[in-house]
A tleap script that builds the chain and sets N, CA, C and O, in Angstrom:
source leaprc.protein.ff14SB
mol = sequence {
  NMET GLU ALA GLN GLN LYS ALA GLY GLU VAL
  LYS LYS ARG LEU ASP ALA ILE THR VAL THR
  GLY THR ALA GLU GLY GLY LYS ILE THR VAL
  GLN ALA ASN GLY ASN LYS VAL VAL LYS SER
  ILE ALA ILE ASP GLU ASP PHE LEU LYS ASP
  ALA ASP LYS GLU GLU LEU GLU GLU LEU LEU
  VAL VAL ALA VAL ASN LYS ALA LEU GLU GLN
  ALA GLU ASN VAL SER GLN SER GLU MET ALA
  ALA MET THR ASN ALA MET LEU GLY GLY MET
  GLY GLY LEU GLY ASN LEU PHE GLY CLYS
}
set mol.1.N position { 1.087 -0.985 -0.190 }
set mol.1.CA position { -0.057 0.021 0.075 }
set mol.1.C position { 1.033 1.233 0.067 }
set mol.1.O position { 0.710 2.142 -0.697 }
set mol.2.N position { 2.142 1.408 0.698 }
set mol.2.CA position { 2.748 2.546 0.864 }
set mol.2.C position { 3.211 2.563 -0.606 }
set mol.2.O position { 3.079 3.531 -1.355 }
set mol.3.N position { 3.645 1.644 -0.860 }
set mol.3.CA position { 4.351 1.427 -2.574 }
set mol.3.C position { 3.725 2.070 -3.412 }
set mol.3.O position { 4.332 2.797 -4.198 }
set mol.4.N position { 2.561 1.968 -3.434 }
set mol.4.CA position { 1.302 2.599 -4.107 }
set mol.4.C position { 1.336 3.930 -3.842 }
set mol.4.O position { 0.975 4.758 -4.680 }
set mol.5.N position { 1.655 4.164 -2.973 }
set mol.5.CA position { 1.024 5.792 -2.450 }
set mol.5.C position { 2.212 6.304 -2.835 }
set mol.5.O position { 2.111 7.353 -3.470 }
set mol.6.N position { 3.554 5.808 -2.615 }
set mol.6.CA position { 4.491 6.624 -2.829 }
set mol.6.C position { 5.131 6.549 -4.751 }
set mol.6.O position { 5.883 7.216 -5.461 }
set mol.7.N position { 4.429 5.545 -4.868 }
set mol.7.CA position { 4.720 5.280 -6.770 }
set mol.7.C position { 3.550 6.827 -7.106 }
set mol.7.O position { 3.994 7.678 -7.877 }
set mol.8.N position { 2.421 7.003 -6.607 }
set mol.8.CA position { 1.278 8.270 -7.604 }
set mol.8.C position { 2.033 8.929 -6.458 }
set mol.8.O position { 1.261 8.737 -5.519 }
set mol.9.N position { 3.138 9.629 -5.944 }
set mol.9.CA position { 3.602 10.694 -5.288 }
set mol.9.C position { 4.672 11.098 -6.314 }
set mol.9.O position { 4.741 12.194 -6.870 }
set mol.10.N position { 5.611 9.908 -6.506 }
set mol.10.CA position { 6.173 10.040 -7.642 }
set mol.10.C position { 6.004 10.548 -8.996 }
set mol.10.O position { 6.717 11.343 -9.609 }
set mol.11.N position { 4.664 9.801 -9.448 }
set mol.11.CA position { 4.079 10.290 -10.842 }
set mol.11.C position { 4.009 11.716 -11.003 }
set mol.11.O position { 4.386 12.339 -11.996 }
set mol.12.N position { 3.438 12.247 -9.825 }
set mol.12.CA position { 2.573 13.856 -9.508 }
set mol.12.C position { 4.333 14.690 -9.984 }
set mol.12.O position { 4.639 15.501 -10.858 }
set mol.13.N position { 5.040 14.060 -9.026 }
set mol.13.CA position { 6.126 15.111 -8.851 }
set mol.13.C position { 6.865 14.974 -10.795 }
set mol.13.O position { 7.487 15.864 -11.375 }
set mol.14.N position { 6.503 13.610 -11.348 }
set mol.14.CA position { 7.282 13.451 -12.716 }
set mol.14.C position { 6.392 14.402 -14.059 }
set mol.14.O position { 6.678 14.783 -15.194 }
set mol.15.N position { 5.361 14.475 -13.268 }
set mol.15.CA position { 4.477 15.292 -14.529 }
set mol.15.C position { 4.584 16.949 -13.935 }
set mol.15.O position { 4.080 17.758 -14.713 }
set mol.16.N position { 5.135 17.503 -12.744 }
set mol.16.CA position { 5.475 18.874 -12.872 }
set mol.16.C position { 6.493 19.188 -13.119 }
set mol.16.O position { 6.773 20.362 -12.876 }
set mol.17.N position { 7.960 17.950 -13.961 }
set mol.17.CA position { 8.832 18.415 -14.163 }
set mol.17.C position { 8.756 18.237 -15.794 }
set mol.17.O position { 8.146 17.360 -16.406 }
set mol.18.N position { 9.550 19.325 -16.334 }
set mol.18.CA position { 9.839 19.740 -18.227 }
set mol.18.C position { 11.145 19.451 -18.490 }
set mol.18.O position { 12.087 19.909 -17.841 }
set mol.19.N position { 11.217 18.868 -19.218 }
set mol.19.CA position { 12.901 18.374 -19.979 }
set mol.19.C position { 12.623 19.341 -21.384 }
set mol.19.O position { 11.708 19.970 -21.916 }
set mol.20.N position { 13.643 19.103 -21.533 }
set mol.20.CA position { 13.565 19.776 -23.439 }
set mol.20.C position { 14.461 19.225 -23.868 }
set mol.20.O position { 15.408 18.963 -23.126 }
set mol.21.N position { 14.475 18.826 -25.329 }
set mol.21.CA position { 15.246 18.223 -26.357 }
set mol.21.C position { 15.192 19.008 -26.824 }
set mol.21.O position { 14.211 19.726 -26.628 }
set mol.22.N position { 16.081 19.355 -27.644 }
set mol.22.CA position { 16.521 20.428 -28.931 }
set mol.22.C position { 17.502 19.778 -30.275 }
set mol.22.O position { 18.347 18.883 -30.275 }
set mol.23.N position { 17.008 20.602 -31.314 }
set mol.23.CA position { 18.079 20.027 -32.597 }
set mol.23.C position { 18.458 20.754 -33.208 }
set mol.23.O position { 17.628 21.660 -33.262 }
set mol.24.N position { 19.414 21.000 -33.865 }
set mol.24.CA position { 19.831 22.182 -34.904 }
set mol.24.C position { 19.922 23.520 -34.141 }
set mol.24.O position { 19.506 24.568 -34.635 }
set mol.25.N position { 20.409 23.452 -33.078 }
set mol.25.CA position { 20.587 24.823 -32.582 }
set mol.25.C position { 19.881 25.427 -31.779 }
set mol.25.O position { 20.221 26.528 -31.346 }
set mol.26.N position { 18.802 24.850 -31.437 }
set mol.26.CA position { 17.648 24.788 -30.597 }
set mol.26.C position { 16.726 25.457 -31.521 }
set mol.26.O position { 16.072 26.281 -30.882 }
set mol.27.N position { 16.351 25.440 -32.974 }
set mol.27.CA position { 15.411 25.668 -34.136 }
set mol.27.C position { 14.309 24.919 -33.851 }
set mol.27.O position { 13.189 25.392 -34.047 }
set mol.28.N position { 14.552 23.152 -33.154 }
set mol.28.CA position { 13.539 23.034 -33.338 }
set mol.28.C position { 13.654 22.248 -31.245 }
set mol.28.O position { 14.478 21.498 -30.722 }
set mol.29.N position { 12.357 22.959 -30.673 }
set mol.29.CA position { 12.626 22.408 -29.535 }
set mol.29.C position { 11.359 21.540 -29.014 }
set mol.29.O position { 10.243 21.963 -29.317 }
set mol.30.N position { 11.447 20.534 -28.366 }
set mol.30.CA position { 10.344 19.501 -28.018 }
set mol.30.C position { 10.265 19.604 -26.364 }
set mol.30.O position { 11.392 19.906 -25.970 }
set mol.31.N position { 9.458 19.481 -25.390 }
set mol.31.CA position { 9.047 19.623 -24.196 }
set mol.31.C position { 8.240 18.709 -24.057 }
set mol.31.O position { 7.235 18.448 -24.718 }
set mol.32.N position { 8.810 18.059 -22.923 }
set mol.32.CA position { 7.958 16.472 -22.200 }
set mol.32.C position { 8.458 17.182 -20.509 }
set mol.32.O position { 9.151 18.044 -19.967 }
set mol.33.N position { 7.443 15.990 -20.244 }
set mol.33.CA position { 7.435 16.116 -18.460 }
set mol.33.C position { 7.755 14.973 -18.375 }
set mol.33.O position { 7.769 14.262 -19.380 }
set mol.34.N position { 8.098 14.501 -17.138 }
set mol.34.CA position { 8.972 13.799 -16.641 }
set mol.34.C position { 8.029 12.113 -16.633 }
set mol.34.O position { 8.673 11.066 -16.698 }
set mol.35.N position { 7.567 12.112 -16.607 }
set mol.35.CA position { 6.430 10.795 -17.331 }
set mol.35.C position { 7.006 10.257 -18.554 }
set mol.35.O position { 7.137 9.035 -18.628 }
set mol.36.N position { 7.388 11.034 -19.577 }
set mol.36.CA position { 7.767 10.701 -20.943 }
set mol.36.C position { 6.867 11.220 -21.556 }
set mol.36.O position { 6.766 10.982 -22.759 }
set mol.37.N position { 6.013 12.023 -20.952 }
set mol.37.CA position { 4.873 13.055 -22.074 }
set mol.37.C position { 5.352 14.019 -22.856 }
set mol.37.O position { 6.065 14.829 -22.263 }
set mol.38.N position { 5.168 14.223 -24.170 }
set mol.38.CA position { 5.520 15.185 -24.890 }
set mol.38.C position { 4.415 16.456 -24.589 }
set mol.38.O position { 3.190 16.335 -24.568 }
set mol.39.N position { 5.100 17.549 -24.392 }
set mol.39.CA position { 4.109 18.412 -24.199 }
set mol.39.C position { 4.095 19.470 -25.272 }
set mol.39.O position { 2.969 19.930 -25.457 }
set mol.40.N position { 4.670 19.778 -25.729 }
set mol.40.CA position { 5.144 20.672 -26.892 }
set mol.40.C position { 6.067 20.210 -28.005 }
set mol.40.O position { 6.631 19.118 -27.949 }
set mol.41.N position { 6.269 21.378 -29.403 }
set mol.41.CA position { 7.291 21.067 -30.039 }
set mol.41.C position { 6.997 22.451 -30.518 }
set mol.41.O position { 5.920 22.856 -30.957 }
set mol.42.N position { 8.291 23.224 -30.346 }
set mol.42.CA position { 8.262 24.419 -31.170 }
set mol.42.C position { 9.554 24.665 -32.489 }
set mol.42.O position { 10.724 24.286 -32.436 }
set mol.43.N position { 9.155 25.101 -33.143 }
set mol.43.CA position { 10.011 25.152 -34.217 }
set mol.43.C position { 10.431 26.367 -35.337 }
set mol.43.O position { 9.920 26.557 -36.441 }
set mol.44.N position { 11.160 26.868 -34.905 }
set mol.44.CA position { 11.812 28.104 -35.723 }
set mol.44.C position { 11.041 28.590 -37.113 }
set mol.44.O position { 11.052 27.930 -38.152 }
set mol.45.N position { 10.377 29.854 -36.943 }
set mol.45.CA position { 9.544 29.837 -38.207 }
set mol.45.C position { 10.659 30.324 -39.539 }
set mol.45.O position { 10.038 30.299 -40.602 }
set mol.46.N position { 12.055 30.731 -39.714 }
set mol.46.CA position { 12.598 31.150 -40.428 }
set mol.46.C position { 13.181 29.598 -41.198 }
set mol.46.O position { 12.914 29.207 -42.335 }
set mol.47.N position { 13.851 29.068 -40.387 }
set mol.47.CA position { 14.451 27.446 -40.215 }
set mol.47.C position { 13.462 26.546 -40.830 }
set mol.47.O position { 13.896 25.632 -41.532 }
set mol.48.N position { 12.186 26.679 -40.664 }
set mol.48.CA position { 10.636 25.846 -41.114 }
set mol.48.C position { 10.510 26.270 -42.575 }
set mol.48.O position { 10.166 25.384 -43.357 }
set mol.49.N position { 10.801 27.847 -43.202 }
set mol.49.CA position { 10.722 27.681 -44.334 }
set mol.49.C position { 11.459 27.691 -45.479 }
set mol.49.O position { 11.175 28.085 -46.611 }
set mol.50.N position { 12.573 27.139 -44.969 }
set mol.50.CA position { 14.150 26.753 -45.886 }
set mol.50.C position { 14.418 25.349 -45.714 }
set mol.50.O position { 15.217 24.894 -46.533 }
set mol.51.N position { 13.809 24.285 -44.588 }
set mol.51.CA position { 13.884 22.944 -43.991 }
set mol.51.C position { 12.998 22.327 -45.686 }
set mol.51.O position { 12.360 22.928 -46.552 }
set mol.52.N position { 13.443 20.732 -45.479 }
set mol.52.CA position { 12.435 20.308 -46.109 }
set mol.52.C position { 12.051 18.806 -45.254 }
set mol.52.O position { 12.580 18.396 -44.221 }
set mol.53.N position { 11.131 18.264 -45.933 }
set mol.53.CA position { 10.035 17.812 -44.981 }
set mol.53.C position { 11.132 16.724 -44.619 }
set mol.53.O position { 10.830 16.350 -43.486 }
set mol.54.N position { 12.275 16.031 -45.046 }
set mol.54.CA position { 12.700 15.158 -44.674 }
set mol.54.C position { 13.959 14.915 -43.653 }
set mol.54.O position { 14.232 13.986 -42.894 }
set mol.55.N position { 14.798 16.519 -44.056 }
set mol.55.CA position { 15.427 17.363 -42.891 }
set mol.55.C position { 14.563 17.567 -41.757 }
set mol.55.O position { 15.004 17.273 -40.647 }
set mol.56.N position { 13.246 18.088 -41.886 }
set mol.56.CA position { 12.334 18.350 -40.845 }
set mol.56.C position { 12.044 16.680 -39.765 }
set mol.56.O position { 12.389 16.520 -38.595 }
set mol.57.N position { 11.611 16.071 -40.311 }
set mol.57.CA position { 11.661 14.744 -39.871 }
set mol.57.C position { 12.378 14.093 -38.887 }
set mol.57.O position { 12.081 13.599 -37.799 }
set mol.58.N position { 13.796 14.257 -39.783 }
set mol.58.CA position { 14.746 13.877 -39.048 }
set mol.58.C position { 14.916 14.484 -38.046 }
set mol.58.O position { 14.823 13.591 -37.205 }
set mol.59.N position { 15.144 15.583 -37.408 }
set mol.59.CA position { 15.247 16.644 -36.339 }
set mol.59.C position { 14.717 16.499 -35.680 }
set mol.59.O position { 15.084 16.468 -34.505 }
set mol.60.N position { 13.339 16.301 -36.152 }
set mol.60.CA position { 12.125 15.996 -35.000 }
set mol.60.C position { 12.417 14.897 -34.064 }
set mol.60.O position { 12.194 14.927 -32.854 }
set mol.61.N position { 13.059 13.696 -34.884 }
set mol.61.CA position { 13.346 12.622 -33.986 }
set mol.61.C position { 14.342 12.872 -33.275 }
set mol.61.O position { 14.384 12.307 -32.182 }
set mol.62.N position { 15.358 13.708 -33.624 }
set mol.62.CA position { 16.591 13.971 -32.315 }
set mol.62.C position { 16.155 15.062 -31.376 }
set mol.62.O position { 16.976 15.548 -30.597 }
set mol.63.N position { 14.510 15.604 -31.418 }
set mol.63.CA position { 14.741 16.243 -30.338 }
set mol.63.C position { 14.023 15.686 -29.901 }
set mol.63.O position { 14.036 16.132 -28.753 }
set mol.64.N position { 13.172 14.818 -29.937 }
set mol.64.CA position { 11.982 14.447 -29.367 }
set mol.64.C position { 12.966 13.410 -28.142 }
set mol.64.O position { 12.715 13.366 -26.938 }
set mol.65.N position { 13.837 12.823 -28.683 }
set mol.65.CA position { 14.188 11.418 -28.453 }
set mol.65.C position { 15.428 11.845 -27.280 }
set mol.65.O position { 15.634 11.159 -26.279 }
set mol.66.N position { 16.212 13.131 -27.621 }
set mol.66.CA position { 16.389 14.310 -26.642 }
set mol.66.C position { 15.413 14.118 -25.685 }
set mol.66.O position { 15.650 13.500 -24.647 }
set mol.67.N position { 14.346 14.590 -25.943 }
set mol.67.CA position { 14.041 15.034 -24.676 }
set mol.67.C position { 13.333 14.056 -23.677 }
set mol.67.O position { 13.330 14.205 -22.455 }
set mol.68.N position { 12.651 12.893 -24.459 }
set mol.68.CA position { 12.389 11.380 -23.959 }
set mol.68.C position { 14.015 11.038 -23.088 }
set mol.68.O position { 14.013 10.518 -21.973 }
set mol.69.N position { 14.923 11.309 -23.591 }
set mol.69.CA position { 15.714 10.299 -22.616 }
set mol.69.C position { 16.210 11.481 -21.040 }
set mol.69.O position { 16.549 11.026 -19.948 }
set mol.70.N position { 16.121 12.804 -21.337 }
set mol.70.CA position { 16.189 13.378 -20.383 }
set mol.70.C position { 14.983 12.944 -19.235 }
set mol.70.O position { 15.271 13.080 -18.046 }
set mol.71.N position { 13.842 12.501 -19.557 }
set mol.71.CA position { 12.817 12.153 -19.124 }
set mol.71.C position { 12.750 10.815 -18.490 }
set mol.71.O position { 12.093 10.594 -17.473 }
set mol.72.N position { 13.464 9.915 -19.137 }
set mol.72.CA position { 13.826 8.547 -18.633 }
set mol.72.C position { 14.707 8.707 -17.447 }
set mol.72.O position { 14.548 8.160 -16.356 }
set mol.73.N position { 15.754 9.609 -17.829 }
set mol.73.CA position { 17.247 10.098 -16.464 }
set mol.73.C position { 16.247 10.425 -15.371 }
set mol.73.O position { 16.055 9.745 -14.363 }
set mol.74.N position { 15.607 11.604 -15.714 }
set mol.74.CA position { 14.781 11.980 -14.355 }
set mol.74.C position { 13.663 11.193 -13.614 }
set mol.74.O position { 13.253 11.386 -12.469 }
set mol.75.N position { 13.179 10.068 -14.711 }
set mol.75.CA position { 11.914 8.998 -14.101 }
set mol.75.C position { 13.044 8.273 -13.302 }
set mol.75.O position { 12.567 8.095 -12.181 }
set mol.76.N position { 14.033 7.881 -13.331 }
set mol.76.CA position { 15.066 6.948 -12.784 }
set mol.76.C position { 15.213 7.308 -11.616 }
set mol.76.O position { 14.719 6.753 -10.634 }
set mol.77.N position { 16.074 8.502 -11.625 }
set mol.77.CA position { 16.442 9.243 -10.278 }
set mol.77.C position { 15.122 9.500 -9.742 }
set mol.77.O position { 15.444 10.484 -9.075 }
set mol.78.N position { 13.901 9.371 -9.527 }
set mol.78.CA position { 13.160 10.080 -9.004 }
set mol.78.C position { 12.645 8.889 -8.256 }
set mol.78.O position { 12.213 9.013 -7.110 }
set mol.79.N position { 12.679 7.819 -8.833 }
set mol.79.CA position { 12.256 6.099 -8.713 }
set mol.79.C position { 13.179 4.998 -7.998 }
set mol.79.O position { 12.846 3.831 -7.791 }
set mol.80.N position { 14.577 5.681 -7.614 }
set mol.80.CA position { 15.606 5.423 -7.354 }
set mol.80.C position { 15.772 6.182 -5.982 }
set mol.80.O position { 16.210 5.621 -4.977 }
set mol.81.N position { 15.418 7.395 -6.019 }
set mol.81.CA position { 15.371 7.894 -4.476 }
set mol.81.C position { 14.236 7.593 -3.781 }
set mol.81.O position { 14.284 7.701 -2.556 }
set mol.82.N position { 12.865 7.113 -4.491 }
set mol.82.CA position { 11.303 6.666 -3.581 }
set mol.82.C position { 12.237 5.188 -3.177 }
set mol.82.O position { 12.089 4.730 -2.044 }
set mol.83.N position { 13.085 4.563 -4.053 }
set mol.83.CA position { 13.336 2.973 -3.463 }
set mol.83.C position { 14.528 3.185 -2.149 }
set mol.83.O position { 14.325 2.621 -1.074 }
set mol.84.N position { 15.527 3.881 -2.322 }
set mol.84.CA position { 16.290 4.297 -1.333 }
set mol.84.C position { 15.323 5.030 0.188 }
set mol.84.O position { 15.771 5.239 1.315 }
set mol.85.N position { 14.533 5.169 -0.107 }
set mol.85.CA position { 13.697 6.355 0.782 }
set mol.85.C position { 12.674 4.769 1.389 }
set mol.85.O position { 12.011 4.768 2.426 }
set mol.86.N position { 12.768 3.918 0.710 }
set mol.86.CA position { 11.470 2.596 1.441 }
set mol.86.C position { 12.627 1.704 2.157 }
set mol.86.O position { 12.504 1.202 3.274 }
set mol.87.N position { 13.735 1.596 1.347 }
set mol.87.CA position { 14.575 0.754 2.179 }
set mol.87.C position { 15.491 1.102 3.032 }
set mol.87.O position { 16.336 0.416 3.607 }
set mol.88.N position { 15.228 2.405 3.081 }
set mol.88.CA position { 16.055 2.798 3.890 }
set mol.88.C position { 15.574 2.917 5.419 }
set mol.88.O position { 16.394 3.083 6.322 }
set mol.89.N position { 14.041 2.809 5.676 }
set mol.89.CA position { 13.551 2.410 6.658 }
set mol.89.C position { 13.456 0.981 7.137 }
set mol.89.O position { 12.943 0.805 8.243 }
set mol.90.N position { 13.840 0.039 6.519 }
set mol.90.CA position { 14.230 -1.005 6.583 }
set mol.90.C position { 14.683 -1.913 7.441 }
set mol.90.O position { 14.440 -3.055 7.829 }
set mol.91.N position { 16.143 -0.176 7.773 }
set mol.91.CA position { 17.489 -1.208 7.963 }
set mol.91.C position { 18.033 -1.714 7.627 }
set mol.91.O position { 18.223 -1.101 6.577 }
set mol.92.N position { 18.932 -2.949 7.542 }
set mol.92.CA position { 19.369 -3.836 7.294 }
set mol.92.C position { 19.359 -3.948 5.535 }
set mol.92.O position { 20.219 -3.649 4.706 }
set mol.93.N position { 18.225 -4.416 5.422 }
set mol.93.CA position { 17.989 -4.879 4.914 }
set mol.93.C position { 17.772 -4.289 2.907 }
set mol.93.O position { 17.309 -4.875 1.929 }
set mol.94.N position { 18.213 -3.287 3.047 }
set mol.94.CA position { 18.458 -2.392 1.967 }
set mol.94.C position { 19.451 -3.471 1.171 }
set mol.94.O position { 19.249 -4.024 0.090 }
set mol.95.N position { 20.450 -3.569 1.960 }
set mol.95.CA position { 21.749 -4.236 1.185 }
set mol.95.C position { 21.749 -5.664 0.821 }
set mol.95.O position { 22.783 -6.163 0.377 }
set mol.96.N position { 20.756 -6.314 0.960 }
set mol.96.CA position { 20.091 -7.520 0.538 }
set mol.96.C position { 20.094 -7.045 -1.570 }
set mol.96.O position { 20.476 -7.977 -2.277 }
set mol.97.N position { 19.790 -6.048 -2.132 }
set mol.97.CA position { 20.281 -5.917 -3.169 }
set mol.97.C position { 21.123 -5.269 -3.636 }
set mol.97.O position { 20.961 -4.544 -4.619 }
set mol.98.N position { 22.251 -5.423 -2.971 }
set mol.98.CA position { 23.726 -4.772 -3.364 }
set mol.98.C position { 23.972 -3.459 -2.849 }
set mol.98.O position { 25.191 -3.290 -2.818 }
set mol.99.N position { 23.196 -2.200 -2.324 }
set mol.99.CA position { 23.140 -1.085 -1.807 }
set mol.99.C position { 23.896 -0.836 -0.705 }
set mol.99.O position { 23.858 0.271 -0.168 }
savepdb mol mol.pdb
quit
């Protein structure tokens, strides 16, 4: 029960965290939250005028993947902190997992 409550708290914290992935020197910016949900994509208008479809698609993939990678890192950090907090309350049992 406590684990479910803690997981819910972590999810709420991750919803509030914004990560950003960029490509082409910031001409494409993707924002996501810590739960790996893309919230927005911004493309510089001047860049958009000159970019071809294939280039744009490739750079969008790069920016989205960067944002999701950052979101994954944040998520792992939050989950590790929650796990450590829970195992820390169990005395030496946390050492069973190589910590």
